[in-house]
C-alpha positions in Angstrom: 13.8 23.4 19.9 13.1 20.0 18.0 13.3 20.0 14.1 10.0 19.4 12.3 10.2 16.0 10.2 8.3 16.3 6.7 6.5 13.3 5.5 8.1 11.7 2.3 6.3 12.1 -0.9 5.0 8.5 -1.8 3.9 7.1 -5.2 1.0 5.2 -3.8 -2.0 6.2 -1.5 -5.2 4.7 0.0 -7.5 3.1 -2.4 -4.9 2.6 -5.2 -4.6 -0.8 -6.8 -1.1 -2.3 -6.4 1.0 -5.3 -7.1 3.7 -6.9 -4.7 6.9 -7.0 -6.8 9.2 -8.5 -4.1 8.9 -10.9 -1.0 6.6 -13.8 -0.2 3.7 -12.4 -1.7 5.2 -11.5 -5.2 2.9 -11.0 -8.0 -0.3 -10.5 -5.8 -2.6 -7.8 -6.4 -4.6 -5.8 -3.9 -5.8 -2.4 -2.9 -4.4 -0.1 -0.4 -6.2 -0.2 3.0 -3.8 1.9 5.1 -0.6 3.8 4.8 2.0 4.4 7.5 4.1 7.2 6.2 6.6 7.5 9.0 7.3 3.7 8.8 7.3 3.8 4.9 4.8 0.7 5.0 1.2 0.0 3.7 -1.3 -2.7 4.3 -2.7 -4.2 1.3 -6.1 -6.1 1.4 -5.5 -9.8 1.0 -1.6 -9.5 0.7 1.1 -10.6 3.3 -1.6 -12.5 5.5 -0.1 -13.6 9.0 -1.7 -15.6 11.7 -2.1 -13.8 15.0 -3.2 -15.8 18.3 -5.6 -13.9 20.4 -5.8 -14.8 24.1 -9.3 -15.0 25.8 -10.4 -11.7 27.2 -13.3 -13.0 29.4 -13.9 -15.9 31.6 -15.4 -19.0 29.5 -14.2 -17.5 26.2 -11.8 -19.5 24.0 -8.4 -18.3 22.6 -8.4 -18.2 18.7 -6.3 -17.8 15.7 -6.9 -14.9 13.4 -5.7 -14.4 10.0 -4.9 -10.6 9.2 -2.8 -8.5 6.9 0.7 -7.3 7.9 2.1 -4.2 6.6 4.6 -4.4 3.6 7.2 -2.0 2.8 6.2 0.4 -0.1 9.1 -0.1 -2.0 8.1 -3.6 -2.7 4.8 -2.2 -4.2 4.1 -1.1 -7.6 1.0 0.8 -8.9 -1.3 -0.9 -11.4 -2.0 1.1 -14.5 -5.9 1.6 -14.8 -5.9 1.4 -18.4 -3.4 -1.7 -19.1 -4.0 -3.6 -15.6 -0.1 -3.9 -15.6 2.4 -2.6 -12.9 4.0 1.0 -13.9 6.1 3.6 -12.4 4.5 6.8 -11.9 5.7 10.4 -12.5 4.2 13.9 -11.6 3.5 16.8 -13.7 1.4 20.0 -13.2 -2.2 20.1 -15.0 -4.3 23.1 -14.5 -2.1 24.4 -11.8 -2.2 21.0 -9.7 0.4 18.4 -9.3 -1.0 15.2 -10.4 0.3 11.6 -10.8 0.5 9.9 -14.2 1.4 6.5 -15.6 4.8 6.2 -17.2 3.6 3.3 -19.2 0.2 4.6 -20.8 1.0 8.4 -19.9 -2.7 8.7 -18.5 -3.3 10.8 -15.6 -4.1 8.9 -12.4 -6.9 10.1 -10.1 
């Protein structure tokens, strides 16, 4: 019988505003569009753009080059504090019986 794998607890989720802290796109800010939990990667809107060459799919159609976002490792992303607009580490605490994320920089709860 195969063992069940548990998804790791991540510090970011879809819709969060993040800043890239390492790599070619260092310093750029964007919103998380998609998270790949098993691969520990995320797609950030407007960050880590790559050119993909598409072949023609029908007769008479031309091939094209398309700019698209590539996944980036989650360890290279840092959540942007909503109050100060600066990157911050996050923590977790229990509020009203629920585990919530909070900013270490401003001590404010993150939705």
